[in-house]
Each structure stands twice: as C-alpha cells, then as structure tokens.
PDB file of N, CA, C, O and CB in Angstrom:
ATOM      1  N   MET A   1       0.834  -1.181   0.000  1.00  0.00           N
ATOM      2  CA  MET A   1       0.000   0.000   0.000  1.00  0.00           C
ATOM      3  C   MET A   1       0.876   1.241   0.000  1.00  0.00           C
ATOM      4  O   MET A   1       0.527   2.242  -0.625  1.00  0.00           O
ATOM      5  CB  MET A   1      -0.948   0.000   1.206  1.00  0.00           C
ATOM      6  N   MET A   2       2.008   1.193   0.690  1.00  0.00           N
ATOM      7  CA  MET A   2       2.891   2.346   0.765  1.00  0.00           C
ATOM      8  C   MET A   2       3.548   2.606  -0.579  1.00  0.00           C
ATOM      9  O   MET A   2       3.765   3.761  -0.946  1.00  0.00           O
ATOM     10  CB  MET A   2       3.952   2.141   1.842  1.00  0.00           C
ATOM     11  N   LYS A   3       3.874   1.528  -1.335  1.00  0.00           N
ATOM     12  CA  LYS A   3       4.470   1.697  -2.654  1.00  0.00           C
ATOM     13  C   LYS A   3       3.515   2.427  -3.589  1.00  0.00           C
ATOM     14  O   LYS A   3       3.933   3.286  -4.365  1.00  0.00           O
ATOM     15  CB  LYS A   3       4.855   0.340  -3.244  1.00  0.00           C
ATOM     16  N   SER A   4       2.248   2.087  -3.513  1.00  0.00           N
ATOM     17  CA  SER A   4       1.243   2.707  -4.376  1.00  0.00           C
ATOM     18  C   SER A   4       1.109   4.194  -4.078  1.00  0.00           C
ATOM     19  O   SER A   4       1.007   5.000  -5.002  1.00  0.00           O
ATOM     20  CB  SER A   4      -0.111   2.014  -4.205  1.00  0.00           C
ATOM     21  N   ALA A   5       1.109   4.564  -2.816  1.00  0.00           N
ATOM     22  CA  ALA A   5       1.000   5.975  -2.444  1.00  0.00           C
ATOM     23  C   ALA A   5       2.233   6.739  -2.892  1.00  0.00           C
ATOM     24  O   ALA A   5       2.119   7.873  -3.357  1.00  0.00           O
ATOM     25  CB  ALA A   5       0.806   6.125  -0.927  1.00  0.00           C
ATOM     26  N   ARG A   6       3.399   6.145  -2.764  1.00  0.00           N
ATOM     27  CA  ARG A   6       4.640   6.795  -3.176  1.00  0.00           C
ATOM     28  C   ARG A   6       4.668   6.958  -4.690  1.00  0.00           C
ATOM     29  O   ARG A   6       5.077   8.005  -5.192  1.00  0.00           O
ATOM     30  CB  ARG A   6       5.864   5.989  -2.699  1.00  0.00           C
ATOM     31  N   ALA A   7       4.237   5.932  -5.423  1.00  0.00           N
ATOM     32  CA  ALA A   7       4.215   6.016  -6.877  1.00  0.00           C
ATOM     33  C   ALA A   7       3.252   7.100  -7.339  1.00  0.00           C
ATOM     34  O   ALA A   7       3.542   7.818  -8.297  1.00  0.00           O
ATOM     35  CB  ALA A   7       3.828   4.669  -7.486  1.00  0.00           C
ATOM     36  N   GLY A   8       2.120   7.226  -6.676  1.00  0.00           N
ATOM     37  CA  GLY A   8       1.166   8.262  -7.019  1.00  0.00           C
ATOM     38  C   GLY A   8       1.721   9.653  -6.760  1.00  0.00           C
ATOM     39  O   GLY A   8       1.490  10.576  -7.540  1.00  0.00           O
ATOM     40  N   THR A   9       2.456   9.801  -5.661  1.00  0.00           N
ATOM     41  CA  THR A   9       3.060  11.085  -5.325  1.00  0.00           C
ATOM     42  C   THR A   9       4.142  11.458  -6.337  1.00  0.00           C
ATOM     43  O   THR A   9       4.226  12.606  -6.773  1.00  0.00           O
ATOM     44  CB  THR A   9       3.648  11.045  -3.909  1.00  0.00           C
ATOM     45  N   VAL A  10       4.960  10.488  -6.702  1.00  0.00           N
ATOM     46  CA  VAL A  10       6.023  10.744  -7.681  1.00  0.00           C
ATOM     47  C   VAL A  10       5.416  11.087  -9.030  1.00  0.00           C
ATOM     48  O   VAL A  10       5.877  12.010  -9.702  1.00  0.00           O
ATOM     49  CB  VAL A  10       6.960   9.522  -7.810  1.00  0.00           C
ATOM     50  N   THR A  11       4.397  10.361  -9.430  1.00  0.00           N
ATOM     51  CA  THR A  11       3.742  10.627 -10.710  1.00  0.00           C
ATOM     52  C   THR A  11       3.123  12.019 -10.724  1.00  0.00           C
ATOM     53  O   THR A  11       3.246  12.738 -11.715  1.00  0.00           O
ATOM     54  CB  THR A  11       2.667   9.571 -10.994  1.00  0.00           C
ATOM     55  N   THR A  12       2.471  12.401  -9.655  1.00  0.00           N
ATOM     56  CA  THR A  12       1.869  13.730  -9.573  1.00  0.00           C
ATOM     57  C   THR A  12       2.927  14.817  -9.626  1.00  0.00           C
ATOM     58  O   THR A  12       2.752  15.822 -10.315  1.00  0.00           O
ATOM     59  CB  THR A  12       1.048  13.865  -8.296  1.00  0.00           C
ATOM     60  N   ALA A  13       4.021  14.625  -8.908  1.00  0.00           N
ATOM     61  CA  ALA A  13       5.103  15.608  -8.912  1.00  0.00           C
ATOM     62  C   ALA A  13       5.713  15.745 -10.302  1.00  0.00           C
ATOM     63  O   ALA A  13       5.991  16.856 -10.753  1.00  0.00           O
ATOM     64  CB  ALA A  13       6.184  15.219  -7.900  1.00  0.00           C
ATOM     65  N   MET A  14       5.923  14.620 -10.981  1.00  0.00           N
ATOM     66  CA  MET A  14       6.484  14.665 -12.333  1.00  0.00           C
ATOM     67  C   MET A  14       5.534  15.367 -13.295  1.00  0.00           C
ATOM     68  O   MET A  14       5.975  16.131 -14.154  1.00  0.00           O
ATOM     69  CB  MET A  14       6.788  13.250 -12.835  1.00  0.00           C
ATOM     70  N   LEU A  15       4.256  15.118 -13.161  1.00  0.00           N
ATOM     71  CA  LEU A  15       3.268  15.754 -14.026  1.00  0.00           C
ATOM     72  C   LEU A  15       3.261  17.263 -13.836  1.00  0.00           C
ATOM     73  O   LEU A  15       3.189  18.016 -14.807  1.00  0.00           O
ATOM     74  CB  LEU A  15       1.880  15.186 -13.754  1.00  0.00           C
ATOM     75  N   ILE A  16       3.334  17.705 -12.585  1.00  0.00           N
ATOM     76  CA  ILE A  16       3.360  19.142 -12.293  1.00  0.00           C
ATOM     77  C   ILE A  16       4.615  19.782 -12.878  1.00  0.00           C
ATOM     78  O   ILE A  16       4.540  20.861 -13.466  1.00  0.00           O
ATOM     79  CB  ILE A  16       3.295  19.390 -10.769  1.00  0.00           C
ATOM     80  N   VAL A  17       5.764  19.131 -12.724  1.00  0.00           N
ATOM     81  CA  VAL A  17       7.020  19.677 -13.257  1.00  0.00           C
ATOM     82  C   VAL A  17       6.963  19.763 -14.774  1.00  0.00           C
ATOM     83  O   VAL A  17       7.345  20.779 -15.355  1.00  0.00           O
ATOM     84  CB  VAL A  17       8.220  18.813 -12.820  1.00  0.00           C
ATOM     85  N   LEU A  18       6.487  18.702 -15.418  1.00  0.00           N
ATOM     86  CA  LEU A  18       6.429  18.695 -16.884  1.00  0.00           C
ATOM     87  C   LEU A  18       5.454  19.737 -17.419  1.00  0.00           C
ATOM     88  O   LEU A  18       5.739  20.384 -18.427  1.00  0.00           O
ATOM     89  CB  LEU A  18       6.030  17.315 -17.387  1.00  0.00           C
ATOM     90  N   LEU A  19       4.318  19.909 -16.768  1.00  0.00           N
ATOM     91  CA  LEU A  19       3.354  20.902 -17.235  1.00  0.00           C
ATOM     92  C   LEU A  19       3.829  22.325 -16.989  1.00  0.00           C
ATOM     93  O   LEU A  19       3.526  23.222 -17.776  1.00  0.00           O
ATOM     94  CB  LEU A  19       2.020  20.687 -16.558  1.00  0.00           C
ATOM     95  N   SER A  20       4.566  22.543 -15.913  1.00  0.00           N
ATOM     96  CA  SER A  20       5.047  23.897 -15.643  1.00  0.00           C
ATOM     97  C   SER A  20       6.225  24.262 -16.534  1.00  0.00           C
ATOM     98  O   SER A  20       6.493  25.446 -16.738  1.00  0.00           O
ATOM     99  CB  SER A  20       5.443  24.034 -14.181  1.00  0.00           C
ATOM    100  N   ALA A  21       6.929  23.282 -17.065  1.00  0.00           N
ATOM    101  CA  ALA A  21       8.080  23.539 -17.919  1.00  0.00           C
ATOM    102  C   ALA A  21       7.703  23.578 -19.397  1.00  0.00           C
ATOM    103  O   ALA A  21       8.577  23.773 -20.241  1.00  0.00           O
ATOM    104  CB  ALA A  21       9.139  22.484 -17.687  1.00  0.00           C
ATOM    105  N   ALA A  22       6.438  23.401 -19.728  1.00  0.00           N
ATOM    106  CA  ALA A  22       6.016  23.389 -21.134  1.00  0.00           C
ATOM    107  C   ALA A  22       6.166  24.785 -21.731  1.00  0.00           C
ATOM    108  O   ALA A  22       5.767  25.771 -21.111  1.00  0.00           O
ATOM    109  CB  ALA A  22       4.548  22.896 -21.267  1.00  0.00           C
ATOM    110  N   PRO A  23       6.733  24.873 -22.920  1.00  0.00           N
ATOM    111  CA  PRO A  23       6.889  26.188 -23.558  1.00  0.00           C
ATOM    112  C   PRO A  23       5.539  26.714 -24.034  1.00  0.00           C
ATOM    113  O   PRO A  23       4.599  25.950 -24.254  1.00  0.00           O
ATOM    114  CB  PRO A  23       7.877  26.105 -24.744  1.00  0.00           C
ATOM    115  N   ALA A  24       5.464  28.025 -24.188  1.00  0.00           N
ATOM    116  CA  ALA A  24       4.234  28.642 -24.676  1.00  0.00           C
ATOM    117  C   ALA A  24       4.015  28.248 -26.142  1.00  0.00           C
ATOM    118  O   ALA A  24       4.954  28.216 -26.937  1.00  0.00           O
ATOM    119  CB  ALA A  24       4.293  30.195 -24.521  1.00  0.00           C
ATOM    120  N   ALA A  25       2.790  27.956 -26.473  1.00  0.00           N
ATOM    121  CA  ALA A  25       2.457  27.595 -27.851  1.00  0.00           C
ATOM    122  C   ALA A  25       1.949  28.833 -28.567  1.00  0.00           C
ATOM    123  O   ALA A  25       1.004  29.477 -28.110  1.00  0.00           O
ATOM    124  CB  ALA A  25       1.397  26.451 -27.899  1.00  0.00           C
ATOM    125  N   HIS A  26       2.560  29.162 -29.665  1.00  0.00           N
ATOM    126  CA  HIS A  26       2.146  30.303 -30.466  1.00  0.00           C
ATOM    127  C   HIS A  26       1.433  29.746 -31.697  1.00  0.00           C
ATOM    128  O   HIS A  26       2.032  29.563 -32.756  1.00  0.00           O
ATOM    129  CB  HIS A  26       3.376  31.216 -30.865  1.00  0.00           C
ATOM    130  N   ALA A  27       0.148  29.484 -31.528  1.00  0.00           N
ATOM    131  CA  ALA A  27      -0.619  28.875 -32.602  1.00  0.00           C
ATOM    132  C   ALA A  27      -1.954  29.600 -32.727  1.00  0.00           C
ATOM    133  O   ALA A  27      -2.449  30.196 -31.770  1.00  0.00           O
ATOM    134  CB  ALA A  27      -0.830  27.356 -32.346  1.00  0.00           C
ATOM    135  N   TYR A  28      -2.515  29.536 -33.906  1.00  0.00           N
ATOM    136  CA  TYR A  28      -3.808  30.165 -34.155  1.00  0.00           C
ATOM    137  C   TYR A  28      -4.829  29.076 -34.431  1.00  0.00           C
ATOM    138  O   TYR A  28      -4.614  28.207 -35.276  1.00  0.00           O
ATOM    139  CB  TYR A  28      -3.730  31.171 -35.341  1.00  0.00           C
ATOM    140  N   LEU A  29      -5.924  29.130 -33.726  1.00  0.00           N
ATOM    141  CA  LEU A  29      -7.032  28.221 -33.974  1.00  0.00           C
ATOM    142  C   LEU A  29      -8.209  29.056 -34.455  1.00  0.00           C
ATOM    143  O   LEU A  29      -8.716  29.907 -33.724  1.00  0.00           O
ATOM    144  CB  LEU A  29      -7.401  27.393 -32.691  1.00  0.00           C
ATOM    145  N   ASP A  30      -8.636  28.811 -35.671  1.00  0.00           N
ATOM    146  CA  ASP A  30      -9.756  29.588 -36.191  1.00  0.00           C
ATOM    147  C   ASP A  30     -11.062  29.132 -35.551  1.00  0.00           C
ATOM    148  O   ASP A  30     -11.103  28.071 -34.928  1.00  0.00           O
ATOM    149  CB  ASP A  30      -9.837  29.463 -37.722  1.00  0.00           C
ATOM    150  N   PRO A  31     -12.133  29.917 -35.694  1.00  0.00           N
ATOM    151  CA  PRO A  31     -13.403  29.585 -35.023  1.00  0.00           C
ATOM    152  C   PRO A  31     -13.968  28.220 -35.403  1.00  0.00           C
ATOM    153  O   PRO A  31     -14.626  27.581 -34.584  1.00  0.00           O
ATOM    154  CB  PRO A  31     -14.426  30.636 -35.335  1.00  0.00           C
ATOM    155  N   SER A  32     -13.726  27.768 -36.616  1.00  0.00           N
ATOM    156  CA  SER A  32     -14.293  26.476 -37.015  1.00  0.00           C
ATOM    157  C   SER A  32     -13.610  25.312 -36.290  1.00  0.00           C
ATOM    158  O   SER A  32     -14.186  24.230 -36.177  1.00  0.00           O
ATOM    159  CB  SER A  32     -14.167  26.290 -38.533  1.00  0.00           C
ATOM    160  N   THR A  33     -12.406  25.527 -35.805  1.00  0.00           N
ATOM    161  CA  THR A  33     -11.716  24.467 -35.067  1.00  0.00           C
ATOM    162  C   THR A  33     -12.458  24.138 -33.772  1.00  0.00           C
ATOM    163  O   THR A  33     -12.565  22.972 -33.391  1.00  0.00           O
ATOM    164  CB  THR A  33     -10.265  24.883 -34.757  1.00  0.00           C
ATOM    165  N   GLY A  34     -12.963  25.158 -33.105  1.00  0.00           N
ATOM    166  CA  GLY A  34     -13.737  24.922 -31.884  1.00  0.00           C
ATOM    167  C   GLY A  34     -14.992  24.122 -32.164  1.00  0.00           C
ATOM    168  O   GLY A  34     -15.349  23.226 -31.399  1.00  0.00           O
ATOM    169  N   SER A  35     -15.665  24.446 -33.265  1.00  0.00           N
ATOM    170  CA  SER A  35     -16.861  23.691 -33.648  1.00  0.00           C
ATOM    171  C   SER A  35     -16.516  22.245 -33.969  1.00  0.00           C
ATOM    172  O   SER A  35     -17.257  21.326 -33.620  1.00  0.00           O
ATOM    173  CB  SER A  35     -17.546  24.344 -34.851  1.00  0.00           C
ATOM    174  N   MET A  36     -15.388  22.053 -34.634  1.00  0.00           N
ATOM    175  CA  MET A  36     -14.969  20.698 -34.984  1.00  0.00           C
ATOM    176  C   MET A  36     -14.686  19.884 -33.720  1.00  0.00           C
ATOM    177  O   MET A  36     -15.097  18.728 -33.621  1.00  0.00           O
ATOM    178  CB  MET A  36     -13.720  20.735 -35.892  1.00  0.00           C
ATOM    179  N   ILE A  37     -13.993  20.477 -32.765  1.00  0.00           N
ATOM    180  CA  ILE A  37     -13.686  19.778 -31.511  1.00  0.00           C
ATOM    181  C   ILE A  37     -14.968  19.463 -30.749  1.00  0.00           C
ATOM    182  O   ILE A  37     -15.121  18.363 -30.217  1.00  0.00           O
ATOM    183  CB  ILE A  37     -12.739  20.625 -30.632  1.00  0.00           C
ATOM    184  N   LEU A  38     -15.891  20.427 -30.693  1.00  0.00           N
ATOM    185  CA  LEU A  38     -17.161  20.207 -30.005  1.00  0.00           C
ATOM    186  C   LEU A  38     -17.960  19.086 -30.673  1.00  0.00           C
ATOM    187  O   LEU A  38     -18.554  18.253 -29.989  1.00  0.00           O
ATOM    188  CB  LEU A  38     -17.985  21.502 -29.980  1.00  0.00           C
ATOM    189  N   SER A  39     -17.975  19.067 -32.002  1.00  0.00           N
ATOM    190  CA  SER A  39     -18.683  18.004 -32.724  1.00  0.00           C
ATOM    191  C   SER A  39     -18.062  16.638 -32.446  1.00  0.00           C
ATOM    192  O   SER A  39     -18.775  15.644 -32.301  1.00  0.00           O
ATOM    193  CB  SER A  39     -18.674  18.285 -34.233  1.00  0.00           C
ATOM    194  N   ALA A  40     -16.747  16.592 -32.374  1.00  0.00           N
ATOM    195  CA  ALA A  40     -16.081  15.320 -32.078  1.00  0.00           C
ATOM    196  C   ALA A  40     -16.430  14.829 -30.681  1.00  0.00           C
ATOM    197  O   ALA A  40     -16.677  13.640 -30.481  1.00  0.00           O
ATOM    198  CB  ALA A  40     -14.563  15.465 -32.217  1.00  0.00           C
ATOM    199  N   ILE A  41     -16.450  15.742 -29.715  1.00  0.00           N
ATOM    200  CA  ILE A  41     -16.781  15.357 -28.330  1.00  0.00           C
ATOM    201  C   ILE A  41     -18.218  14.853 -28.250  1.00  0.00           C
ATOM    202  O   ILE A  41     -18.484  13.838 -27.606  1.00  0.00           O
ATOM    203  CB  ILE A  41     -16.580  16.556 -27.362  1.00  0.00           C
ATOM    204  N   ILE A  42     -19.147  15.557 -28.900  1.00  0.00           N
ATOM    205  CA  ILE A  42     -20.548  15.118 -28.908  1.00  0.00           C
ATOM    206  C   ILE A  42     -20.677  13.761 -29.590  1.00  0.00           C
ATOM    207  O   ILE A  42     -21.441  12.909 -29.136  1.00  0.00           O
ATOM    208  CB  ILE A  42     -21.441  16.160 -29.618  1.00  0.00           C
ATOM    209  N   GLY A  43     -19.943  13.557 -30.668  1.00  0.00           N
ATOM    210  CA  GLY A  43     -19.967  12.269 -31.364  1.00  0.00           C
ATOM    211  C   GLY A  43     -19.466  11.134 -30.499  1.00  0.00           C
ATOM    212  O   GLY A  43     -20.022  10.036 -30.519  1.00  0.00           O
ATOM    213  N   ILE A  44     -18.424  11.394 -29.745  1.00  0.00           N
ATOM    214  CA  ILE A  44     -17.890  10.362 -28.842  1.00  0.00           C
ATOM    215  C   ILE A  44     -18.919  10.003 -27.780  1.00  0.00           C
ATOM    216  O   ILE A  44     -19.135   8.825 -27.498  1.00  0.00           O
ATOM    217  CB  ILE A  44     -16.579  10.841 -28.174  1.00  0.00           C
ATOM    218  N   PHE A  45     -19.562  11.021 -27.181  1.00  0.00           N
ATOM    219  CA  PHE A  45     -20.584  10.749 -26.167  1.00  0.00           C
ATOM    220  C   PHE A  45     -21.766   9.979 -26.771  1.00  0.00           C
ATOM    221  O   PHE A  45     -22.295   9.064 -26.139  1.00  0.00           O
ATOM    222  CB  PHE A  45     -21.077  12.068 -25.536  1.00  0.00           C
ATOM    223  N   ALA A  46     -22.180  10.344 -27.985  1.00  0.00           N
ATOM    224  CA  ALA A  46     -23.291   9.637 -28.625  1.00  0.00           C
ATOM    225  C   ALA A  46     -22.927   8.180 -28.912  1.00  0.00           C
ATOM    226  O   ALA A  46     -23.755   7.285 -28.741  1.00  0.00           O
ATOM    227  CB  ALA A  46     -23.694  10.344 -29.927  1.00  0.00           C
ATOM    228  N   THR A  47     -21.700   7.947 -29.344  1.00  0.00           N
ATOM    229  CA  THR A  47     -21.249   6.582 -29.618  1.00  0.00           C
ATOM    230  C   THR A  47     -21.225   5.738 -28.351  1.00  0.00           C
ATOM    231  O   THR A  47     -21.671   4.591 -28.353  1.00  0.00           O
ATOM    232  CB  THR A  47     -19.862   6.600 -30.257  1.00  0.00           C
ATOM    233  N   VAL A  48     -20.708   6.304 -27.278  1.00  0.00           N
ATOM    234  CA  VAL A  48     -20.661   5.583 -26.004  1.00  0.00           C
ATOM    235  C   VAL A  48     -22.075   5.291 -25.506  1.00  0.00           C
ATOM    236  O   VAL A  48     -22.348   4.196 -25.015  1.00  0.00           O
ATOM    237  CB  VAL A  48     -19.878   6.395 -24.947  1.00  0.00           C
ATOM    238  N   ALA A  49     -22.980   6.276 -25.632  1.00  0.00           N
ATOM    239  CA  ALA A  49     -24.355   6.073 -25.185  1.00  0.00           C
ATOM    240  C   ALA A  49     -25.035   4.964 -25.989  1.00  0.00           C
ATOM    241  O   ALA A  49     -25.741   4.130 -25.423  1.00  0.00           O
ATOM    242  CB  ALA A  49     -25.151   7.378 -25.305  1.00  0.00           C
ATOM    243  N   LEU A  50     -24.826   4.953 -27.295  1.00  0.00           N
ATOM    244  CA  LEU A  50     -25.436   3.918 -28.133  1.00  0.00           C
ATOM    245  C   LEU A  50     -24.866   2.539 -27.807  1.00  0.00           C
ATOM    246  O   LEU A  50     -25.602   1.552 -27.775  1.00  0.00           O
ATOM    247  CB  LEU A  50     -25.219   4.239 -29.620  1.00  0.00           C
ATOM    248  N   ALA A  51     -23.557   2.470 -27.564  1.00  0.00           N
ATOM    249  CA  ALA A  51     -22.945   1.187 -27.207  1.00  0.00           C
ATOM    250  C   ALA A  51     -23.495   0.674 -25.879  1.00  0.00           C
ATOM    251  O   ALA A  51     -23.807  -0.509 -25.747  1.00  0.00           O
ATOM    252  CB  ALA A  51     -21.413   1.323 -27.129  1.00  0.00           C
ATOM    253  N   LEU A  52     -23.612   1.566 -24.898  1.00  0.00           N
ATOM    254  CA  LEU A  52     -24.167   1.147 -23.603  1.00  0.00           C
ATOM    255  C   LEU A  52     -25.611   0.693 -23.733  1.00  0.00           C
ATOM    256  O   LEU A  52     -26.013  -0.291 -23.114  1.00  0.00           O
ATOM    257  CB  LEU A  52     -24.076   2.286 -22.591  1.00  0.00           C
ATOM    258  N   LYS A  53     -26.391   1.405 -24.535  1.00  0.00           N
ATOM    259  CA  LYS A  53     -27.787   1.019 -24.736  1.00  0.00           C
ATOM    260  C   LYS A  53     -27.876  -0.361 -25.390  1.00  0.00           C
ATOM    261  O   LYS A  53     -28.685  -1.196 -24.983  1.00  0.00           O
ATOM    262  CB  LYS A  53     -28.518   2.068 -25.599  1.00  0.00           C
ATOM    263  N   THR A  54     -27.046  -0.593 -26.396  1.00  0.00           N
ATOM    264  CA  THR A  54     -27.048  -1.885 -27.081  1.00  0.00           C
ATOM    265  C   THR A  54     -26.661  -3.005 -26.131  1.00  0.00           C
ATOM    266  O   THR A  54     -27.313  -4.048 -26.092  1.00  0.00           O
ATOM    267  CB  THR A  54     -26.097  -1.860 -28.276  1.00  0.00           C
ATOM    268  N   TRP A  55     -25.604  -2.790 -25.369  1.00  0.00           N
ATOM    269  CA  TRP A  55     -25.171  -3.818 -24.423  1.00  0.00           C
ATOM    270  C   TRP A  55     -26.221  -4.037 -23.345  1.00  0.00           C
ATOM    271  O   TRP A  55     -26.392  -5.169 -22.892  1.00  0.00           O
ATOM    272  CB  TRP A  55     -23.833  -3.432 -23.784  1.00  0.00           C
ATOM    273  N   TRP A  56     -26.925  -3.007 -22.919  1.00  0.00           N
ATOM    274  CA  TRP A  56     -27.958  -3.139 -21.897  1.00  0.00           C
ATOM    275  C   TRP A  56     -29.093  -4.024 -22.410  1.00  0.00           C
ATOM    276  O   TRP A  56     -29.564  -4.912 -21.699  1.00  0.00           O
ATOM    277  CB  TRP A  56     -28.497  -1.749 -21.485  1.00  0.00           C
ATOM    278  N   TYR A  57     -29.531  -3.778 -23.651  1.00  0.00           N
ATOM    279  CA  TYR A  57     -30.613  -4.597 -24.197  1.00  0.00           C
ATOM    280  C   TYR A  57     -30.177  -6.043 -24.396  1.00  0.00           C
ATOM    281  O   TYR A  57     -30.979  -6.957 -24.203  1.00  0.00           O
ATOM    282  CB  TYR A  57     -31.099  -4.015 -25.521  1.00  0.00           C
ATOM    283  N   LYS A  58     -28.931  -6.266 -24.775  1.00  0.00           N
ATOM    284  CA  LYS A  58     -28.429  -7.635 -24.909  1.00  0.00           C
ATOM    285  C   LYS A  58     -28.386  -8.318 -23.544  1.00  0.00           C
ATOM    286  O   LYS A  58     -28.726  -9.495 -23.428  1.00  0.00           O
ATOM    287  CB  LYS A  58     -27.026  -7.640 -25.557  1.00  0.00           C
ATOM    288  N   LEU A  59     -27.970  -7.585 -22.514  1.00  0.00           N
ATOM    289  CA  LEU A  59     -27.935  -8.140 -21.172  1.00  0.00           C
ATOM    290  C   LEU A  59     -29.337  -8.457 -20.673  1.00  0.00           C
ATOM    291  O   LEU A  59     -29.556  -9.500 -20.057  1.00  0.00           O
ATOM    292  CB  LEU A  59     -27.243  -7.178 -20.220  1.00  0.00           C
ATOM    293  N   LYS A  60     -30.291  -7.564 -20.934  1.00  0.00           N
ATOM    294  CA  LYS A  60     -31.673  -7.818 -20.528  1.00  0.00           C
ATOM    295  C   LYS A  60     -32.248  -9.034 -21.241  1.00  0.00           C
ATOM    296  O   LYS A  60     -33.019  -9.793 -20.653  1.00  0.00           O
ATOM    297  CB  LYS A  60     -32.540  -6.595 -20.805  1.00  0.00           C
ATOM    298  N   SER A  61     -31.878  -9.223 -22.504  1.00  0.00           N
ATOM    299  CA  SER A  61     -32.426 -10.358 -23.243  1.00  0.00           C
ATOM    300  C   SER A  61     -31.915 -11.692 -22.692  1.00  0.00           C
ATOM    301  O   SER A  61     -32.570 -12.719 -22.866  1.00  0.00           O
ATOM    302  CB  SER A  61     -32.076 -10.238 -24.725  1.00  0.00           C
ATOM    303  N   LEU A  62     -30.772 -11.689 -22.040  1.00  0.00           N
ATOM    304  CA  LEU A  62     -30.267 -12.925 -21.440  1.00  0.00           C
ATOM    305  C   LEU A  62     -31.144 -13.381 -20.281  1.00  0.00           C
ATOM    306  O   LEU A  62     -31.271 -14.579 -20.032  1.00  0.00           O
ATOM    307  CB  LEU A  62     -28.830 -12.734 -20.960  1.00  0.00           C
ATOM    308  N   PHE A  63     -31.747 -12.433 -19.575  1.00  0.00           N
ATOM    309  CA  PHE A  63     -32.543 -12.765 -18.401  1.00  0.00           C
ATOM    310  C   PHE A  63     -34.040 -12.809 -18.688  1.00  0.00           C
ATOM    311  O   PHE A  63     -34.824 -13.136 -17.797  1.00  0.00           O
ATOM    312  CB  PHE A  63     -32.272 -11.772 -17.309  1.00  0.00           C
ATOM    313  N   ARG A  64     -34.445 -12.493 -19.892  1.00  0.00           N
ATOM    314  CA  ARG A  64     -35.859 -12.501 -20.256  1.00  0.00           C
ATOM    315  C   ARG A  64     -36.320 -13.944 -20.469  1.00  0.00           C
ATOM    316  O   ARG A  64     -35.567 -14.781 -20.967  1.00  0.00           O
ATOM    317  CB  ARG A  64     -36.107 -11.647 -21.533  1.00  0.00           C
ATOM    318  N   ARG A  65     -37.565 -14.218 -20.085  1.00  0.00           N
ATOM    319  CA  ARG A  65     -38.130 -15.559 -20.296  1.00  0.00           C
ATOM    320  C   ARG A  65     -38.329 -15.788 -21.784  1.00  0.00           C
ATOM    321  O   ARG A  65     -38.799 -14.899 -22.493  1.00  0.00           O
ATOM    322  CB  ARG A  65     -39.479 -15.731 -19.532  1.00  0.00           C
ATOM    323  N   ARG A  66     -37.979 -16.960 -22.257  1.00  0.00           N
ATOM    324  CA  ARG A  66     -38.074 -17.247 -23.679  1.00  0.00           C
ATOM    325  C   ARG A  66     -39.432 -17.821 -24.094  1.00  0.00           C
ATOM    326  O   ARG A  66     -39.845 -17.663 -25.243  1.00  0.00           O
ATOM    327  CB  ARG A  66     -36.987 -18.202 -24.068  1.00  0.00           C
ATOM    328  N   ASP A  67     -40.132 -18.490 -23.157  1.00  0.00           N
ATOM    329  CA  ASP A  67     -41.392 -19.124 -23.531  1.00  0.00           C
ATOM    330  C   ASP A  67     -42.573 -18.167 -23.455  1.00  0.00           C
ATOM    331  O   ASP A  67     -43.621 -18.456 -24.031  1.00  0.00           O
ATOM    332  CB  ASP A  67     -41.649 -20.316 -22.646  1.00  0.00           C
ATOM    333  N   GLY A  68     -42.444 -17.060 -22.776  1.00  0.00           N
ATOM    334  CA  GLY A  68     -43.516 -16.076 -22.706  1.00  0.00           C
ATOM    335  C   GLY A  68     -44.669 -16.467 -21.810  1.00  0.00           C
ATOM    336  O   GLY A  68     -45.661 -15.742 -21.740  1.00  0.00           O
ATOM    337  N   GLY A  69     -44.570 -17.584 -21.127  1.00  0.00           N
ATOM    338  CA  GLY A  69     -45.665 -18.048 -20.279  1.00  0.00           C
ATOM    339  C   GLY A  69     -45.564 -17.527 -18.863  1.00  0.00           C
ATOM    340  O   GLY A  69     -44.629 -16.809 -18.510  1.00  0.00           O
ATOM    341  N   GLU A  70     -46.542 -17.901 -18.060  1.00  0.00           N
ATOM    342  CA  GLU A  70     -46.573 -17.522 -16.650  1.00  0.00           C
ATOM    343  C   GLU A  70     -45.540 -18.345 -15.887  1.00  0.00           C
ATOM    344  O   GLU A  70     -45.284 -19.495 -16.246  1.00  0.00           O
ATOM    345  CB  GLU A  70     -47.995 -17.724 -16.048  1.00  0.00           C
ATOM    346  N   PRO A  71     -44.951 -17.781 -14.853  1.00  0.00           N
ATOM    347  CA  PRO A  71     -44.042 -18.573 -14.021  1.00  0.00           C
ATOM    348  C   PRO A  71     -44.849 -19.632 -13.249  1.00  0.00           C
ATOM    349  O   PRO A  71     -46.029 -19.419 -12.971  1.00  0.00           O
ATOM    350  CB  PRO A  71     -43.246 -17.649 -13.033  1.00  0.00           C
ATOM    351  N   PRO A  72     -44.231 -20.756 -12.904  1.00  0.00           N
ATOM    352  CA  PRO A  72     -44.960 -21.807 -12.193  1.00  0.00           C
ATOM    353  C   PRO A  72     -45.505 -21.295 -10.863  1.00  0.00           C
ATOM    354  O   PRO A  72     -44.814 -20.604 -10.114  1.00  0.00           O
ATOM    355  CB  PRO A  72     -44.054 -23.020 -11.957  1.00  0.00           C
ATOM    356  N   GLY A  73     -46.754 -21.649 -10.588  1.00  0.00           N
ATOM    357  CA  GLY A  73     -47.401 -21.261  -9.341  1.00  0.00           C
ATOM    358  C   GLY A  73     -47.951 -19.847  -9.369  1.00  0.00           C
ATOM    359  O   GLY A  73     -48.365 -19.336  -8.328  1.00  0.00           O
ATOM    360  N   GLY A  74     -47.971 -19.200 -10.523  1.00  0.00           N
ATOM    361  CA  GLY A  74     -48.398 -17.819 -10.560  1.00  0.00           C
ATOM    362  C   GLY A  74     -49.559 -17.602 -11.349  1.00  0.00           C
ATOM    363  O   GLY A  74     -50.026 -16.468 -11.461  1.00  0.00           O
TER     364      GLY A  74
END
C-alpha cells in the first residue's frame, strides 16, 4: 500500500514539473476548429451512449423468459 501511495506522489510531482516547464504555444485556432472539436466530443458521447444502450438490451435479453408463459405457481 505504501508503494502505491509513493508512486502516485512521484507521478503527480512529475506531471506538475512537466506541465510547468512546457513552452508557450504560439498557434492560431480559427473559429471552425472549436466547432470541430465540439462536434467530435458530442460524437464520442453519442457513440458511447449507443454502445451502452445496445449492451444493456443484450444483457436484458439474457434474463428474459423465452417461452412467454406464466411462471410456475403464478
């Protein structure tokens, strides 16, 4: 457990050092780039939602009764 905490601390410290030492980026992003990034993010969320929905229905079908009849004693 102590190794894991130490590794997390070292990783966090390295990340902070690397991000603080990053040079300034002198780049221009036109307005359509923001729209493109937003569309990509929305597309990713829609894809994940559709995959989860599909897997949910497949999981439900595994537990659904196949004969369609009443359970015994009911």
